[in-house]
Structures are given as structure tokens and as C-alpha cells.
PyMOL Python script that loads the backbone (N, CA, C, O; Angstrom):
from pymol import cmd

cmd.read_pdbstr("""\
ATOM      1  N   MET A   1     -15.495  32.104 -31.821  1.00  0.00           N
ATOM      2  CA  MET A   1     -16.197  33.161 -32.449  1.00  0.00           C
ATOM      3  C   MET A   1     -15.142  34.043 -33.291  1.00  0.00           C
ATOM      4  O   MET A   1     -14.341  34.849 -32.816  1.00  0.00           O
ATOM      5  N   SER A   2     -15.320  33.712 -34.626  1.00  0.00           N
ATOM      6  CA  SER A   2     -14.350  34.606 -35.547  1.00  0.00           C
ATOM      7  C   SER A   2     -14.578  36.208 -35.317  1.00  0.00           C
ATOM      8  O   SER A   2     -15.673  36.750 -35.473  1.00  0.00           O
ATOM      9  N   SER A   3     -13.452  36.846 -34.946  1.00  0.00           N
ATOM     10  CA  SER A   3     -13.638  38.078 -34.645  1.00  0.00           C
ATOM     11  C   SER A   3     -13.600  39.031 -36.067  1.00  0.00           C
ATOM     12  O   SER A   3     -13.855  40.233 -35.981  1.00  0.00           O
ATOM     13  N   GLU A   4     -13.318  38.509 -37.160  1.00  0.00           N
ATOM     14  CA  GLU A   4     -13.419  39.037 -38.361  1.00  0.00           C
ATOM     15  C   GLU A   4     -14.735  39.114 -38.778  1.00  0.00           C
ATOM     16  O   GLU A   4     -15.271  40.178 -39.088  1.00  0.00           O
ATOM     17  N   VAL A   5     -15.288  38.023 -38.801  1.00  0.00           N
ATOM     18  CA  VAL A   5     -16.706  37.801 -39.197  1.00  0.00           C
ATOM     19  C   VAL A   5     -17.701  38.688 -38.339  1.00  0.00           C
ATOM     20  O   VAL A   5     -18.535  39.449 -38.831  1.00  0.00           O
ATOM     21  N   GLN A   6     -17.512  38.498 -37.107  1.00  0.00           N
ATOM     22  CA  GLN A   6     -18.263  39.441 -36.079  1.00  0.00           C
ATOM     23  C   GLN A   6     -18.075  40.864 -36.260  1.00  0.00           C
ATOM     24  O   GLN A   6     -19.028  41.606 -36.021  1.00  0.00           O
ATOM     25  N   ASP A   7     -17.032  41.318 -36.630  1.00  0.00           N
ATOM     26  CA  ASP A   7     -16.568  42.715 -36.815  1.00  0.00           C
ATOM     27  C   ASP A   7     -17.259  43.382 -38.072  1.00  0.00           C
ATOM     28  O   ASP A   7     -17.737  44.517 -38.083  1.00  0.00           O
ATOM     29  N   LYS A   8     -17.234  42.467 -39.162  1.00  0.00           N
ATOM     30  CA  LYS A   8     -17.830  42.796 -40.278  1.00  0.00           C
ATOM     31  C   LYS A   8     -19.142  42.780 -40.337  1.00  0.00           C
ATOM     32  O   LYS A   8     -19.705  43.611 -41.050  1.00  0.00           O
ATOM     33  N   VAL A   9     -19.842  41.891 -39.649  1.00  0.00           N
ATOM     34  CA  VAL A   9     -21.334  41.857 -39.565  1.00  0.00           C
ATOM     35  C   VAL A   9     -21.786  43.065 -38.686  1.00  0.00           C
ATOM     36  O   VAL A   9     -22.774  43.746 -38.960  1.00  0.00           O
ATOM     37  N   ILE A  10     -21.112  43.238 -37.784  1.00  0.00           N
ATOM     38  CA  ILE A  10     -21.531  44.589 -36.812  1.00  0.00           C
ATOM     39  C   ILE A  10     -21.426  45.775 -37.528  1.00  0.00           C
ATOM     40  O   ILE A  10     -22.298  46.624 -37.348  1.00  0.00           O
ATOM     41  N   GLU A  11     -20.347  46.031 -38.455  1.00  0.00           N
ATOM     42  CA  GLU A  11     -19.987  47.104 -39.198  1.00  0.00           C
ATOM     43  C   GLU A  11     -21.214  47.450 -40.231  1.00  0.00           C
ATOM     44  O   GLU A  11     -21.699  48.556 -40.470  1.00  0.00           O
ATOM     45  N   ILE A  12     -21.533  46.304 -40.713  1.00  0.00           N
ATOM     46  CA  ILE A  12     -22.901  46.304 -41.780  1.00  0.00           C
ATOM     47  C   ILE A  12     -24.012  46.667 -41.156  1.00  0.00           C
ATOM     48  O   ILE A  12     -24.745  47.527 -41.644  1.00  0.00           O
ATOM     49  N   ILE A  13     -24.342  45.930 -39.743  1.00  0.00           N
ATOM     50  CA  ILE A  13     -25.417  46.495 -39.100  1.00  0.00           C
ATOM     51  C   ILE A  13     -25.629  47.683 -38.710  1.00  0.00           C
ATOM     52  O   ILE A  13     -26.719  48.255 -38.711  1.00  0.00           O
ATOM     53  N   ALA A  14     -24.240  48.260 -38.237  1.00  0.00           N
ATOM     54  CA  ALA A  14     -24.183  49.462 -37.873  1.00  0.00           C
ATOM     55  C   ALA A  14     -24.490  50.597 -38.966  1.00  0.00           C
ATOM     56  O   ALA A  14     -25.189  51.587 -38.747  1.00  0.00           O
ATOM     57  N   GLU A  15     -23.951  50.338 -39.992  1.00  0.00           N
ATOM     58  CA  GLU A  15     -24.165  51.362 -41.247  1.00  0.00           C
ATOM     59  C   GLU A  15     -25.532  51.172 -41.298  1.00  0.00           C
ATOM     60  O   GLU A  15     -26.109  52.260 -41.300  1.00  0.00           O
ATOM     61  N   GLN A  16     -26.384  50.097 -41.347  1.00  0.00           N
ATOM     62  CA  GLN A  16     -27.954  50.100 -41.774  1.00  0.00           C
ATOM     63  C   GLN A  16     -28.587  50.644 -40.848  1.00  0.00           C
ATOM     64  O   GLN A  16     -29.700  51.073 -41.151  1.00  0.00           O
ATOM     65  N   ALA A  17     -28.144  50.807 -39.501  1.00  0.00           N
ATOM     66  CA  ALA A  17     -28.754  51.266 -38.304  1.00  0.00           C
ATOM     67  C   ALA A  17     -28.359  52.837 -38.119  1.00  0.00           C
ATOM     68  O   ALA A  17     -28.960  53.471 -37.251  1.00  0.00           O
ATOM     69  N   VAL A  18     -27.413  53.451 -38.873  1.00  0.00           N
ATOM     70  CA  VAL A  18     -26.831  54.737 -38.599  1.00  0.00           C
ATOM     71  C   VAL A  18     -26.495  54.986 -37.310  1.00  0.00           C
ATOM     72  O   VAL A  18     -26.850  55.956 -36.640  1.00  0.00           O
ATOM     73  N   LEU A  19     -25.600  53.824 -36.886  1.00  0.00           N
ATOM     74  CA  LEU A  19     -25.124  53.974 -35.656  1.00  0.00           C
ATOM     75  C   LEU A  19     -23.632  53.766 -35.583  1.00  0.00           C
ATOM     76  O   LEU A  19     -23.088  53.240 -36.553  1.00  0.00           O
ATOM     77  N   GLU A  20     -22.805  54.174 -34.382  1.00  0.00           N
ATOM     78  CA  GLU A  20     -21.599  53.827 -34.487  1.00  0.00           C
ATOM     79  C   GLU A  20     -21.430  52.389 -34.151  1.00  0.00           C
ATOM     80  O   GLU A  20     -22.304  51.828 -33.489  1.00  0.00           O
ATOM     81  N   VAL A  21     -20.265  51.681 -34.599  1.00  0.00           N
ATOM     82  CA  VAL A  21     -20.116  50.275 -34.415  1.00  0.00           C
ATOM     83  C   VAL A  21     -20.068  50.121 -32.895  1.00  0.00           C
ATOM     84  O   VAL A  21     -20.599  49.102 -32.453  1.00  0.00           O
ATOM     85  N   SER A  22     -19.507  50.986 -32.010  1.00  0.00           N
ATOM     86  CA  SER A  22     -19.434  50.578 -30.648  1.00  0.00           C
ATOM     87  C   SER A  22     -20.920  50.542 -30.061  1.00  0.00           C
ATOM     88  O   SER A  22     -21.220  49.887 -29.062  1.00  0.00           O
ATOM     89  N   ASP A  23     -21.900  51.398 -30.866  1.00  0.00           N
ATOM     90  CA  ASP A  23     -23.174  51.120 -30.127  1.00  0.00           C
ATOM     91  C   ASP A  23     -23.925  49.896 -30.389  1.00  0.00           C
ATOM     92  O   ASP A  23     -24.999  49.668 -29.832  1.00  0.00           O
ATOM     93  N   VAL A  24     -23.334  49.039 -31.299  1.00  0.00           N
ATOM     94  CA  VAL A  24     -24.067  47.798 -31.673  1.00  0.00           C
ATOM     95  C   VAL A  24     -23.509  46.572 -30.933  1.00  0.00           C
ATOM     96  O   VAL A  24     -22.415  46.076 -31.201  1.00  0.00           O
ATOM     97  N   LYS A  25     -24.437  46.071 -29.872  1.00  0.00           N
ATOM     98  CA  LYS A  25     -24.213  44.939 -29.118  1.00  0.00           C
ATOM     99  C   LYS A  25     -24.829  43.722 -29.535  1.00  0.00           C
ATOM    100  O   LYS A  25     -25.898  43.599 -30.133  1.00  0.00           O
ATOM    101  N   LEU A  26     -23.881  42.662 -29.077  1.00  0.00           N
ATOM    102  CA  LEU A  26     -24.323  41.088 -29.552  1.00  0.00           C
ATOM    103  C   LEU A  26     -25.618  40.979 -29.032  1.00  0.00           C
ATOM    104  O   LEU A  26     -26.305  40.439 -29.899  1.00  0.00           O
ATOM    105  N   ASP A  27     -26.251  41.218 -28.087  1.00  0.00           N
ATOM    106  CA  ASP A  27     -27.527  41.149 -27.487  1.00  0.00           C
ATOM    107  C   ASP A  27     -28.659  42.023 -27.931  1.00  0.00           C
ATOM    108  O   ASP A  27     -29.843  41.882 -27.624  1.00  0.00           O
ATOM    109  N   ALA A  28     -28.183  42.856 -28.622  1.00  0.00           N
ATOM    110  CA  ALA A  28     -29.398  43.809 -29.149  1.00  0.00           C
ATOM    111  C   ALA A  28     -30.081  43.027 -30.368  1.00  0.00           C
ATOM    112  O   ALA A  28     -29.546  42.191 -31.097  1.00  0.00           O
ATOM    113  N   THR A  29     -31.352  43.491 -30.406  1.00  0.00           N
ATOM    114  CA  THR A  29     -32.337  42.870 -31.606  1.00  0.00           C
ATOM    115  C   THR A  29     -32.153  43.930 -32.555  1.00  0.00           C
ATOM    116  O   THR A  29     -31.652  44.997 -32.197  1.00  0.00           O
ATOM    117  N   LEU A  30     -32.569  43.693 -33.907  1.00  0.00           N
ATOM    118  CA  LEU A  30     -32.546  44.385 -35.039  1.00  0.00           C
ATOM    119  C   LEU A  30     -33.606  45.683 -34.609  1.00  0.00           C
ATOM    120  O   LEU A  30     -33.328  46.862 -34.832  1.00  0.00           O
ATOM    121  N   GLU A  31     -34.825  45.235 -33.974  1.00  0.00           N
ATOM    122  CA  GLU A  31     -35.457  46.172 -33.607  1.00  0.00           C
ATOM    123  C   GLU A  31     -34.898  47.343 -32.459  1.00  0.00           C
ATOM    124  O   GLU A  31     -35.041  48.563 -32.534  1.00  0.00           O
ATOM    125  N   ASP A  32     -34.358  46.714 -31.601  1.00  0.00           N
ATOM    126  CA  ASP A  32     -33.574  47.569 -30.798  1.00  0.00           C
ATOM    127  C   ASP A  32     -32.630  48.604 -31.286  1.00  0.00           C
ATOM    128  O   ASP A  32     -32.420  49.604 -30.600  1.00  0.00           O
ATOM    129  N   LEU A  33     -31.971  48.400 -32.582  1.00  0.00           N
ATOM    130  CA  LEU A  33     -31.314  49.203 -33.438  1.00  0.00           C
ATOM    131  C   LEU A  33     -32.060  50.219 -34.217  1.00  0.00           C
ATOM    132  O   LEU A  33     -31.599  51.304 -34.573  1.00  0.00           O
ATOM    133  N   GLY A  34     -33.384  49.723 -34.477  1.00  0.00           N
ATOM    134  CA  GLY A  34     -34.231  50.690 -35.304  1.00  0.00           C
ATOM    135  C   GLY A  34     -34.015  50.142 -36.710  1.00  0.00           C
ATOM    136  O   GLY A  34     -34.011  50.986 -37.605  1.00  0.00           O
ATOM    137  N   ILE A  35     -33.834  48.866 -37.051  1.00  0.00           N
ATOM    138  CA  ILE A  35     -33.645  48.538 -38.157  1.00  0.00           C
ATOM    139  C   ILE A  35     -34.940  47.849 -38.540  1.00  0.00           C
ATOM    140  O   ILE A  35     -35.381  46.945 -37.831  1.00  0.00           O
ATOM    141  N   ASP A  36     -35.686  48.327 -39.857  1.00  0.00           N
ATOM    142  CA  ASP A  36     -36.946  47.728 -40.135  1.00  0.00           C
ATOM    143  C   ASP A  36     -36.685  46.562 -41.189  1.00  0.00           C
ATOM    144  O   ASP A  36     -35.570  46.148 -41.507  1.00  0.00           O
ATOM    145  N   SER A  37     -37.788  46.150 -41.626  1.00  0.00           N
ATOM    146  CA  SER A  37     -37.633  44.934 -42.564  1.00  0.00           C
ATOM    147  C   SER A  37     -36.986  45.293 -43.821  1.00  0.00           C
ATOM    148  O   SER A  37     -36.381  44.410 -44.429  1.00  0.00           O
ATOM    149  N   MET A  38     -37.039  46.551 -44.316  1.00  0.00           N
ATOM    150  CA  MET A  38     -36.253  46.922 -45.551  1.00  0.00           C
ATOM    151  C   MET A  38     -34.949  47.013 -45.242  1.00  0.00           C
ATOM    152  O   MET A  38     -34.156  46.726 -46.139  1.00  0.00           O
ATOM    153  N   GLY A  39     -34.441  47.410 -43.977  1.00  0.00           N
ATOM    154  CA  GLY A  39     -32.974  47.512 -43.440  1.00  0.00           C
ATOM    155  C   GLY A  39     -32.612  46.042 -43.257  1.00  0.00           C
ATOM    156  O   GLY A  39     -31.490  45.693 -43.625  1.00  0.00           O
ATOM    157  N   LEU A  40     -33.420  45.168 -42.741  1.00  0.00           N
ATOM    158  CA  LEU A  40     -32.859  43.942 -42.638  1.00  0.00           C
ATOM    159  C   LEU A  40     -32.514  43.250 -44.168  1.00  0.00           C
ATOM    160  O   LEU A  40     -31.524  42.532 -44.312  1.00  0.00           O
ATOM    161  N   VAL A  41     -33.230  43.481 -45.023  1.00  0.00           N
ATOM    162  CA  VAL A  41     -32.959  43.042 -46.320  1.00  0.00           C
ATOM    163  C   VAL A  41     -31.755  43.455 -46.940  1.00  0.00           C
ATOM    164  O   VAL A  41     -30.960  42.724 -47.531  1.00  0.00           O
ATOM    165  N   GLU A  42     -31.672  44.745 -46.754  1.00  0.00           N
ATOM    166  CA  GLU A  42     -30.473  45.423 -47.101  1.00  0.00           C
ATOM    167  C   GLU A  42     -29.378  45.063 -46.519  1.00  0.00           C
ATOM    168  O   GLU A  42     -28.391  45.005 -47.253  1.00  0.00           O
ATOM    169  N   SER A  43     -29.191  44.704 -45.008  1.00  0.00           N
ATOM    170  CA  SER A  43     -28.143  44.295 -44.415  1.00  0.00           C
ATOM    171  C   SER A  43     -27.948  42.761 -44.842  1.00  0.00           C
ATOM    172  O   SER A  43     -26.821  42.267 -44.885  1.00  0.00           O
ATOM    173  N   ILE A  44     -29.062  42.061 -45.143  1.00  0.00           N
ATOM    174  CA  ILE A  44     -28.523  40.638 -45.770  1.00  0.00           C
ATOM    175  C   ILE A  44     -27.788  40.600 -47.003  1.00  0.00           C
ATOM    176  O   ILE A  44     -26.883  39.799 -47.239  1.00  0.00           O
ATOM    177  N   PHE A  45     -28.226  41.535 -47.821  1.00  0.00           N
ATOM    178  CA  PHE A  45     -27.633  41.755 -49.160  1.00  0.00           C
ATOM    179  C   PHE A  45     -25.958  42.135 -48.981  1.00  0.00           C
ATOM    180  O   PHE A  45     -24.986  41.683 -49.585  1.00  0.00           O
ATOM    181  N   ALA A  46     -26.044  43.069 -47.986  1.00  0.00           N
ATOM    182  CA  ALA A  46     -24.620  43.575 -47.956  1.00  0.00           C
ATOM    183  C   ALA A  46     -23.770  42.418 -47.119  1.00  0.00           C
ATOM    184  O   ALA A  46     -22.547  42.397 -47.258  1.00  0.00           O
ATOM    185  N   ILE A  47     -24.363  41.543 -46.328  1.00  0.00           N
ATOM    186  CA  ILE A  47     -23.547  40.573 -45.567  1.00  0.00           C
ATOM    187  C   ILE A  47     -23.223  39.489 -46.825  1.00  0.00           C
ATOM    188  O   ILE A  47     -22.064  39.187 -47.108  1.00  0.00           O
ATOM    189  N   GLU A  48     -24.225  39.023 -47.440  1.00  0.00           N
ATOM    190  CA  GLU A  48     -24.062  38.076 -48.612  1.00  0.00           C
ATOM    191  C   GLU A  48     -22.759  38.417 -49.656  1.00  0.00           C
ATOM    192  O   GLU A  48     -21.971  37.611 -50.151  1.00  0.00           O
ATOM    193  N   GLU A  49     -22.812  39.913 -49.815  1.00  0.00           N
ATOM    194  CA  GLU A  49     -21.812  40.545 -51.064  1.00  0.00           C
ATOM    195  C   GLU A  49     -20.399  40.393 -49.928  1.00  0.00           C
ATOM    196  O   GLU A  49     -19.458  39.757 -50.402  1.00  0.00           O
ATOM    197  N   ALA A  50     -20.258  40.797 -48.851  1.00  0.00           N
ATOM    198  CA  ALA A  50     -19.135  40.883 -48.008  1.00  0.00           C
ATOM    199  C   ALA A  50     -18.470  39.619 -47.981  1.00  0.00           C
ATOM    200  O   ALA A  50     -17.251  39.452 -48.008  1.00  0.00           O
ATOM    201  N   PHE A  51     -19.550  38.550 -47.915  1.00  0.00           N
ATOM    202  CA  PHE A  51     -18.685  37.314 -47.566  1.00  0.00           C
ATOM    203  C   PHE A  51     -19.046  36.149 -48.568  1.00  0.00           C
ATOM    204  O   PHE A  51     -18.956  34.944 -48.332  1.00  0.00           O
ATOM    205  N   ASP A  52     -19.460  36.735 -49.701  1.00  0.00           N
ATOM    206  CA  ASP A  52     -19.703  35.862 -50.695  1.00  0.00           C
ATOM    207  C   ASP A  52     -20.207  34.290 -50.443  1.00  0.00           C
ATOM    208  O   ASP A  52     -19.754  33.212 -50.825  1.00  0.00           O
ATOM    209  N   ILE A  53     -21.359  34.662 -49.618  1.00  0.00           N
ATOM    210  CA  ILE A  53     -22.241  33.534 -49.327  1.00  0.00           C
ATOM    211  C   ILE A  53     -23.805  33.885 -49.708  1.00  0.00           C
ATOM    212  O   ILE A  53     -24.254  34.960 -50.104  1.00  0.00           O
ATOM    213  N   GLN A  54     -24.468  32.696 -49.475  1.00  0.00           N
ATOM    214  CA  GLN A  54     -26.063  32.674 -49.718  1.00  0.00           C
ATOM    215  C   GLN A  54     -26.640  32.620 -48.500  1.00  0.00           C
ATOM    216  O   GLN A  54     -26.363  31.720 -47.707  1.00  0.00           O
ATOM    217  N   VAL A  55     -27.438  33.513 -48.252  1.00  0.00           N
ATOM    218  CA  VAL A  55     -28.104  33.650 -46.822  1.00  0.00           C
ATOM    219  C   VAL A  55     -29.409  33.166 -46.931  1.00  0.00           C
ATOM    220  O   VAL A  55     -30.192  33.902 -47.532  1.00  0.00           O
ATOM    221  N   PRO A  56     -29.937  31.849 -46.390  1.00  0.00           N
ATOM    222  CA  PRO A  56     -31.129  31.161 -46.416  1.00  0.00           C
ATOM    223  C   PRO A  56     -32.132  32.013 -45.677  1.00  0.00           C
ATOM    224  O   PRO A  56     -32.570  31.659 -44.583  1.00  0.00           O
ATOM    225  N   PHE A  57     -32.526  33.221 -46.314  1.00  0.00           N
ATOM    226  CA  PHE A  57     -33.551  33.845 -45.475  1.00  0.00           C
ATOM    227  C   PHE A  57     -34.642  34.461 -46.667  1.00  0.00           C
ATOM    228  O   PHE A  57     -34.316  35.041 -47.703  1.00  0.00           O
ATOM    229  N   ASN A  58     -36.045  34.149 -46.186  1.00  0.00           N
ATOM    230  CA  ASN A  58     -37.225  34.751 -46.995  1.00  0.00           C
ATOM    231  C   ASN A  58     -37.771  35.832 -46.321  1.00  0.00           C
ATOM    232  O   ASN A  58     -38.415  35.824 -45.272  1.00  0.00           O
ATOM    233  N   ALA A  59     -37.394  36.922 -47.148  1.00  0.00           N
ATOM    234  CA  ALA A  59     -38.129  38.271 -46.604  1.00  0.00           C
ATOM    235  C   ALA A  59     -39.369  38.505 -46.332  1.00  0.00           C
ATOM    236  O   ALA A  59     -39.753  39.390 -45.567  1.00  0.00           O
ATOM    237  N   ASN A  60     -40.280  37.499 -47.118  1.00  0.00           N
ATOM    238  CA  ASN A  60     -41.544  37.594 -47.381  1.00  0.00           C
ATOM    239  C   ASN A  60     -42.174  36.761 -46.091  1.00  0.00           C
ATOM    240  O   ASN A  60     -43.270  36.998 -45.585  1.00  0.00           O
ATOM    241  N   GLU A  61     -41.298  35.799 -45.698  1.00  0.00           N
ATOM    242  CA  GLU A  61     -41.766  35.022 -44.340  1.00  0.00           C
ATOM    243  C   GLU A  61     -40.556  35.018 -43.577  1.00  0.00           C
ATOM    244  O   GLU A  61     -39.776  34.076 -43.714  1.00  0.00           O
ATOM    245  N   PRO A  62     -40.301  35.970 -42.778  1.00  0.00           N
ATOM    246  CA  PRO A  62     -39.154  35.914 -41.948  1.00  0.00           C
ATOM    247  C   PRO A  62     -39.097  34.802 -40.680  1.00  0.00           C
ATOM    248  O   PRO A  62     -38.086  34.208 -40.305  1.00  0.00           O
ATOM    249  N   GLU A  63     -40.306  34.695 -40.182  1.00  0.00           N
ATOM    250  CA  GLU A  63     -40.537  33.814 -39.007  1.00  0.00           C
ATOM    251  C   GLU A  63     -40.439  32.312 -39.533  1.00  0.00           C
ATOM    252  O   GLU A  63     -40.329  31.372 -38.746  1.00  0.00           O
ATOM    253  N   LYS A  64     -40.486  32.147 -40.916  1.00  0.00           N
ATOM    254  CA  LYS A  64     -40.250  30.714 -41.388  1.00  0.00           C
ATOM    255  C   LYS A  64     -38.974  30.449 -41.981  1.00  0.00           C
ATOM    256  O   LYS A  64     -38.760  29.461 -42.684  1.00  0.00           O
ATOM    257  N   SER A  65     -38.088  31.366 -41.689  1.00  0.00           N
ATOM    258  CA  SER A  65     -36.716  31.255 -42.157  1.00  0.00           C
ATOM    259  C   SER A  65     -35.833  30.332 -41.129  1.00  0.00           C
ATOM    260  O   SER A  65     -35.942  30.286 -39.904  1.00  0.00           O
ATOM    261  N   GLU A  66     -35.020  29.684 -41.888  1.00  0.00           N
ATOM    262  CA  GLU A  66     -34.006  28.891 -40.851  1.00  0.00           C
ATOM    263  C   GLU A  66     -32.941  29.811 -40.484  1.00  0.00           C
ATOM    264  O   GLU A  66     -32.121  29.357 -39.686  1.00  0.00           O
ATOM    265  N   PHE A  67     -32.777  30.979 -40.882  1.00  0.00           N
ATOM    266  CA  PHE A  67     -31.709  32.035 -40.625  1.00  0.00           C
ATOM    267  C   PHE A  67     -32.201  32.828 -39.447  1.00  0.00           C
ATOM    268  O   PHE A  67     -33.103  33.646 -39.630  1.00  0.00           O
ATOM    269  N   ASP A  68     -31.615  32.630 -38.102  1.00  0.00           N
ATOM    270  CA  ASP A  68     -31.938  33.293 -36.800  1.00  0.00           C
ATOM    271  C   ASP A  68     -31.593  34.660 -37.017  1.00  0.00           C
ATOM    272  O   ASP A  68     -30.528  34.902 -37.585  1.00  0.00           O
ATOM    273  N   ILE A  69     -32.359  35.612 -36.639  1.00  0.00           N
ATOM    274  CA  ILE A  69     -32.267  37.128 -36.656  1.00  0.00           C
ATOM    275  C   ILE A  69     -32.762  37.649 -35.418  1.00  0.00           C
ATOM    276  O   ILE A  69     -33.126  38.822 -35.337  1.00  0.00           O
ATOM    277  N   SER A  70     -32.810  36.675 -34.220  1.00  0.00           N
ATOM    278  CA  SER A  70     -33.475  37.367 -32.995  1.00  0.00           C
ATOM    279  C   SER A  70     -32.268  38.402 -32.347  1.00  0.00           C
ATOM    280  O   SER A  70     -32.538  39.265 -31.511  1.00  0.00           O
ATOM    281  N   SER A  71     -31.128  38.204 -32.791  1.00  0.00           N
ATOM    282  CA  SER A  71     -30.301  39.165 -32.033  1.00  0.00           C
ATOM    283  C   SER A  71     -29.127  39.441 -33.038  1.00  0.00           C
ATOM    284  O   SER A  71     -29.070  38.802 -34.088  1.00  0.00           O
ATOM    285  N   VAL A  72     -28.168  40.417 -32.712  1.00  0.00           N
ATOM    286  CA  VAL A  72     -27.024  40.589 -33.492  1.00  0.00           C
ATOM    287  C   VAL A  72     -26.037  39.335 -33.449  1.00  0.00           C
ATOM    288  O   VAL A  72     -25.532  38.814 -34.443  1.00  0.00           O
ATOM    289  N   GLY A  73     -25.848  38.933 -32.094  1.00  0.00           N
ATOM    290  CA  GLY A  73     -24.983  37.837 -31.951  1.00  0.00           C
ATOM    291  C   GLY A  73     -25.599  36.509 -32.552  1.00  0.00           C
ATOM    292  O   GLY A  73     -24.816  35.634 -32.922  1.00  0.00           O
ATOM    293  N   ALA A  74     -26.889  36.326 -32.662  1.00  0.00           N
ATOM    294  CA  ALA A  74     -27.447  35.127 -33.594  1.00  0.00           C
ATOM    295  C   ALA A  74     -27.218  35.545 -34.845  1.00  0.00           C
ATOM    296  O   ALA A  74     -27.000  34.555 -35.544  1.00  0.00           O
ATOM    297  N   ILE A  75     -27.166  36.500 -35.438  1.00  0.00           N
ATOM    298  CA  ILE A  75     -26.906  36.699 -37.026  1.00  0.00           C
ATOM    299  C   ILE A  75     -25.264  36.408 -37.085  1.00  0.00           C
ATOM    300  O   ILE A  75     -24.758  35.719 -37.971  1.00  0.00           O
ATOM    301  N   VAL A  76     -24.600  36.963 -36.138  1.00  0.00           N
ATOM    302  CA  VAL A  76     -23.013  36.702 -36.404  1.00  0.00           C
ATOM    303  C   VAL A  76     -22.837  35.165 -36.350  1.00  0.00           C
ATOM    304  O   VAL A  76     -22.227  34.615 -37.268  1.00  0.00           O
ATOM    305  N   THR A  77     -23.352  34.427 -35.298  1.00  0.00           N
ATOM    306  CA  THR A  77     -23.284  32.925 -35.312  1.00  0.00           C
ATOM    307  C   THR A  77     -23.652  32.173 -36.434  1.00  0.00           C
ATOM    308  O   THR A  77     -23.011  31.212 -36.860  1.00  0.00           O
ATOM    309  N   ALA A  78     -24.779  32.653 -36.951  1.00  0.00           N
ATOM    310  CA  ALA A  78     -25.397  32.009 -38.170  1.00  0.00           C
ATOM    311  C   ALA A  78     -24.336  32.246 -39.404  1.00  0.00           C
ATOM    312  O   ALA A  78     -24.045  31.310 -40.149  1.00  0.00           O
ATOM    313  N   ILE A  79     -23.726  33.676 -39.587  1.00  0.00           N
ATOM    314  CA  ILE A  79     -23.019  33.917 -40.626  1.00  0.00           C
ATOM    315  C   ILE A  79     -21.772  33.210 -40.344  1.00  0.00           C
ATOM    316  O   ILE A  79     -21.193  32.757 -41.331  1.00  0.00           O
ATOM    317  N   GLU A  80     -21.257  33.028 -39.231  1.00  0.00           N
ATOM    318  CA  GLU A  80     -19.944  32.214 -39.239  1.00  0.00           C
ATOM    319  C   GLU A  80     -20.177  30.932 -39.879  1.00  0.00           C
ATOM    320  O   GLU A  80     -19.388  30.539 -40.739  1.00  0.00           O
ATOM    321  N   ALA A  81     -21.265  30.192 -39.514  1.00  0.00           N
ATOM    322  CA  ALA A  81     -21.546  28.787 -39.690  1.00  0.00           C
ATOM    323  C   ALA A  81     -21.656  28.765 -41.397  1.00  0.00           C
ATOM    324  O   ALA A  81     -21.030  27.870 -41.963  1.00  0.00           O
ATOM    325  N   LEU A  82     -22.328  29.593 -42.113  1.00  0.00           N
ATOM    326  CA  LEU A  82     -22.322  29.666 -43.419  1.00  0.00           C
ATOM    327  C   LEU A  82     -20.927  29.960 -44.128  1.00  0.00           C
ATOM    328  O   LEU A  82     -20.687  29.607 -45.282  1.00  0.00           O
ATOM    329  N   VAL A  83     -20.140  30.563 -43.408  1.00  0.00           N
ATOM    330  CA  VAL A  83     -18.930  30.828 -44.019  1.00  0.00           C
ATOM    331  C   VAL A  83     -18.073  29.823 -43.823  1.00  0.00           C
ATOM    332  O   VAL A  83     -17.226  29.552 -44.674  1.00  0.00           O
ATOM    333  N   ALA A  84     -18.188  29.128 -42.646  1.00  0.00           N
ATOM    334  CA  ALA A  84     -17.359  27.841 -42.484  1.00  0.00           C
ATOM    335  C   ALA A  84     -17.790  26.728 -43.512  1.00  0.00           C
ATOM    336  O   ALA A  84     -16.958  26.141 -44.204  1.00  0.00           O
ATOM    337  N   GLU A  85     -19.157  26.470 -43.569  1.00  0.00           N
ATOM    338  CA  GLU A  85     -19.751  25.702 -44.438  1.00  0.00           C
ATOM    339  C   GLU A  85     -19.316  25.934 -46.067  1.00  0.00           C
ATOM    340  O   GLU A  85     -19.138  25.013 -46.865  1.00  0.00           O
ATOM    341  N   GLN A  86     -19.207  27.168 -46.324  1.00  0.00           N
ATOM    342  CA  GLN A  86     -18.643  27.534 -47.833  1.00  0.00           C
ATOM    343  C   GLN A  86     -17.359  27.126 -48.029  1.00  0.00           C
ATOM    344  O   GLN A  86     -16.994  26.597 -49.079  1.00  0.00           O
ATOM    345  N   LYS A  87     -16.358  27.414 -46.725  1.00  0.00           N
ATOM    346  CA  LYS A  87     -14.907  26.968 -47.015  1.00  0.00           C
ATOM    347  C   LYS A  87     -14.735  25.358 -46.749  1.00  0.00           C
ATOM    348  O   LYS A  87     -13.674  24.752 -46.894  1.00  0.00           O
ATOM    349  N   GLY A  88     -15.929  24.802 -46.348  1.00  0.00           N
ATOM    350  CA  GLY A  88     -15.721  23.281 -46.265  1.00  0.00           C
ATOM    351  C   GLY A  88     -14.954  22.839 -45.117  1.00  0.00           C
ATOM    352  O   GLY A  88     -14.287  21.805 -45.108  1.00  0.00           O
ATOM    353  N   THR A  89     -15.066  23.641 -44.159  1.00  0.00           N
ATOM    354  CA  THR A  89     -14.544  23.193 -42.730  1.00  0.00           C
ATOM    355  C   THR A  89     -15.393  22.987 -41.770  1.00  0.00           C
ATOM    356  O   THR A  89     -14.995  22.638 -40.658  1.00  0.00           O
TER     357      THR A  89
END
""", "prot")
cmd.dss("prot")
cmd.show_as("cartoon", "prot")
cmd.util.cbc("prot")
cmd.orient("prot")
């Protein structure tokens, strides 16, 4: 797992949840962190901007999205895959 990607994703999620980075654990859900659907959308936009990627997420139908938002760790893994795909590796 790329610590650079993980650290940035956790930083973005912590900022959205108004928490310290150290309070955001990989097994935490967004609900655990107090992030609502609007916070999720804002987090996705921030992640897209930070990594210059397009996240395949439909905010209107999150349960039908291919993007796994079940936990912070799942989000990190999905972002790592998108970043690797963008770099062609």
C-alpha cells in the first residue's frame, strides 16, 4: 500500500470529519467518522483534485457504485488502484 496515497486520503477524510489524522483508522467507516453524504461528495471531489483522477462514484446511487466506500481502508485501496491505472502501471 502506497503510504503517500494512504496519508493523503486519510488527511482529506480527517479534514472532512473535523478530526485529527491520528483519529482516522483504516477500518473505520465514514459513518463512524461522522461523515454524511454531503461530506462524502466533498471528500470525493477533494480526492479527485489531489490525485488528478476521476472517481467512478454516483452520489445519487452510492450503493450501485463500483467505488467501494465501506471503510477508509477500502477507499484507500480503490484510490491506489485508480492512481496506478492512471499512471499506466
